[in-house]
SEBA-478678 format. One record per residue (C-alpha): z, x, y. Coordinates in steps of 0.02 Angstrom, whole numbers, padded with zeros to 5 digits, always signed. Example, Ala and Ser with C-alpha at 12.3 -4.5 7.8 and 13.67 -1.06 7.14 Angstrom:
residues 2
+00390+00615-00225+00357+00684-00053
//
This chain:
residues 335
+03548-07354+05009+03459-07235+04857+03353-07092+04989+03310-06967+04830+03191-06966+04729+03196-07007+04532+03179-06874+04396+02995-06865+04357+02867-06731+04288+02747-06703+04402+02578-06632+04380+02436-06557+04499+02254-06561+04410+02133-06453+04477+01971-06552+04451+01912-06721+04429+01896-06683+04241+02065-06626+04205+02144-06773+04297+02050-06914+04205+02114-06820+04044+02308-06828+04098+02274-07011+04181+02208-07070+04008+02335-06975+03896+02488-07043+04018+02568-07197+03957+02610-07357+04085+02775-07267+04152+02614-07136+04249+02561-07136+04431+02443-07060+04531+02484-06997+04693+02355-06948+04831+02437-06926+05011+02609-07014+04938+02635-07127+05113+02660-07284+05005+02707-07210+04849+02880-07116+04895+02947-07237+05001+02948-07366+04865+03025-07229+04717+03150-07215+04837+03169-07380+04866+03142-07390+04660+03045-07488+04653+02922-07401+04530+03036-07255+04420+02879-07184+04346+02912-07036+04198+02791-06953+04275+02673-06925+04433+02483-06861+04436+02454-06798+04607+02280-06791+04661+02276-06660+04826+02184-06523+04718+02046-06591+04652+01933-06556+04768+01777-06656+04707+01888-06814+04772+01865-06719+04943+01773-06715+05102+01618-06821+05183+01411-06817+05188+01271-06918+05210+01115-06905+05076+00995-07042+05000+01036-07138+05139+01213-07178+05111+01378-07114+05186+01481-07047+05031+01661-07020+05068+01789-06939+04921+01934-07053+04928+02054-06912+04944+01968-06857+05105+02108-06856+05219+02136-07026+05352+02131-06901+05507+01977-06836+05423+01886-06988+05422+01926-07038+05599+01869-06879+05664+01711-06872+05564+01537-06921+05652+01474-06943+05486+01548-07089+05455+01507-07257+05534+01596-07288+05705+01665-07458+05656+01771-07368+05485+01809-07222+05587+01877-07369+05722+01967-07472+05590+02056-07310+05488+02121-07260+05678+02209-07405+05673+02329-07350+05493+02510-07329+05535+02535-07173+05668+02441-06994+05672+02578-06941+05586+02514-07040+05419+02354-07026+05435+02373-06821+05438+02434-06864+05249+02368-07011+05194+02195-07037+05087+02048-07161+05124+02093-07209+04944+02266-07230+04956+02247-07362+05077+02093-07439+04980+02216-07440+04848+02386-07520+04936+02494-07581+04857+02532-07759+04905+02698-07786+05004+02838-07936+05018+03015-07946+05109+03068-07985+04961+03033-07824+04894+03006-07694+05017+03207-07680+05017+03318-07545+04936+03387-07570+04779+03543-07644+04823+03483-07781+04930+03369-07829+04780+03520-07838+04673+03605-07951+04775+03464-08065+04804+03395-08073+04648+03237-07971+04592+03079-08056+04630+02936-08057+04497+02853-07924+04556+03021-07833+04534+03030-07891+04367+03118-08029+04399+03061-08211+04338+03046-08298+04506+02936-08282+04686+03060-08308+04798+02893-08333+04932+02878-08502+04819+03005-08539+04679+02895-08663+04613+02727-08567+04567+02697-08416+04431+02629-08327+04534+02654-08170+04656+02628-08189+04814+02645-08037+04900+02506-07963+05038+02366-07848+05019+02381-07762+05196+02244-07634+05194+02146-07574+05358+02003-07505+05296+01947-07636+05154+01900-07781+05244+01779-07668+05386+01714-07574+05214+01711-07756+05121+01600-07792+05286+01499-07666+05283+01426-07681+05094+01527-07531+05027+01532-07467+04853+01654-07380+04767+01656-07267+04619+01783-07269+04471+01782-07129+04355+01877-07117+04169+01853-07008+04030+01735-07118+03951+01607-07151+04086+01597-07191+04253+01583-07349+04358+01484-07436+04523+01562-07570+04579+01551-07658+04767+01729-07649+04830+01769-07816+04862+01761-07833+04672+01894-07692+04666+02033-07840+04717+02100-07987+04632+02204-08109+04723+02368-08075+04626+02534-07989+04699+02547-07905+04574+02405-07856+04472+02310-07844+04640+02167-07717+04574+02014-07739+04425+02019-07543+04396+02093-07504+04239+02230-07377+04221+02125-07237+04147+01987-07258+04304+02035-07157+04476+01923-07215+04612+01840-07050+04669+01726-07120+04817+01673-07244+04960+01473-07242+04990+01408-07342+05144+01241-07412+05147+01134-07363+05314+01102-07545+05346+01058-07604+05506+01221-07709+05554+01323-07761+05689+01522-07739+05639+01698-07721+05703+01872-07741+05653+02022-07817+05735+02208-07781+05703+02356-07862+05791+02518-07812+05736+02691-07810+05832+02661-07608+05914+02495-07508+05975+02566-07405+05824+02633-07405+05622+02646-07568+05593+02552-07677+05478+02425-07796+05528+02489-07959+05561+02322-08027+05523+02177-07917+05522+01976-07951+05554+01823-07864+05517+01630-07963+05537+01482-07868+05530+01314-07962+05528+01106-07912+05552+01060-07977+05710+00858-08052+05683+00794-08146+05846+00866-08173+05976+01017-08287+05952+01006-08263+05758+01117-08190+05628+01088-08141+05450+01187-08099+05326+01369-08138+05398+01509-08068+05318+01693-08116+05394+01844-08013+05297+02030-08061+05312+02180-07943+05268+02360-07968+05303+02367-08140+05232+02316-08150+05035+02347-08055+04901+02171-07965+04927+02041-07959+05062+01984-08128+05111+01806-08155+05128+01801-08345+05234+01632-08399+05148+01630-08544+05248+01622-08478+05401+01500-08351+05376+01395-08469+05319+01420-08563+05484+01371-08453+05595+01202-08403+05476+01151-08571+05497+01217-08599+05718+01195-08449+05760+01272-08312+05876+01322-08443+06025+01505-08451+06091+01513-08623+06064+01483-08598+05876+01574-08405+05886+01737-08520+05917+01701-08658+05787+01673-08513+05658+01841-08451+05698+01933-08609+05681+01858-08655+05522+01924-08471+05457+02076-08536+05525+02054-08672+05434+02007-08619+05236+02168-08475+05232+02345-08514+05191+02483-08385+05238+02646-08367+05187+02816-08333+05227+02830-08161+05168+02789-08029+05293+02830-08014+05482+02859-08153+05582+02828-08333+05512+02695-08373+05430+02638-08530+05546+02606-08396+05690+02497-08299+05589+02409-08442+05525+02384-08499+05693+02324-08323+05745+02175-08312+05616+02065-08406+05713+02124-08297+05858+02080-08127+05781+01915-08205+05697+01828-08244+05881+01910-08098+05970+01787-07996+05832+01652-08110+05828+01652-08111+06035+01677-07922+06022+01514-07904+05939+01411-08029+06004+01455-07972+06178+01384-07775+06120+01240-07835+06065+01202-07913+06201+01243-07762+06301+01102-07671+06209+00994-07807+06195+00987-07788+06402+00998-07600+06391+00811-07592+06296+00746-07704+06413+00793-07602+06532+00695-07425+06456
//
């Protein structure tokens, strides 16, 4: 097994302008590094052998957390540790960030890096010798996806813990390049493609997140083997704006760990808007979520088990939100 990094040029820009210039002038073999907790292992496994690595660790414009103009803005270079600790960050996002990997990783990994996390799969996240012996998959330069050999696409899985709750909370992201900038909803950053899983251009940098201050309830539930380190077997985020008793508006249910992009379960969302938040409707909505999503046998445990656990995860996150809502309503009634 290869344990050393391949040879590459290392650049450390000190401003956003310098960073986007380096990215724009770099070729297709240039990669960007934030914390490096995902990139460096991939380079050691020879999944990536870039000619140039551009570190963003000195670009202070991409760091920090602030609240202004009715929104919380988080620089994409902000460490997950800082996101978890900041009271400026909405609690649901802080709690979701706290589930990422381990404290050691959160001391190095950034929120932007987690949002732009490369897709993962048991057939590529292996040492180089294993991949050569078994045959390179589609994502690894071969011509076949070993998860679904009869299909012509890569089924590697999106595994970010921050993305589903951020999408549920209506987060926008700012992308910057030498030619300008654009702000898009976070959910539009993703494509359901295991290889080309991000819609941002190669010359663009994700610079910051903007989370609007909207009256809503939101939460994230993560199922994994151990209480730390592991990626989600299934992750479920949910949010809604509570109207009159038992009525919910603007419901969002977002899943991670099951497809090449975060998955919004529109059918379950629409059902809850129509039926309201009751114990029975939550169970039925969770069942709808499970029936709408297809899992593949390419990550931890089998696809059948992960399929079974989708409605469980959705039910648990919705029941937790409904319980918190009822408790707050009761508290207000005794004021």
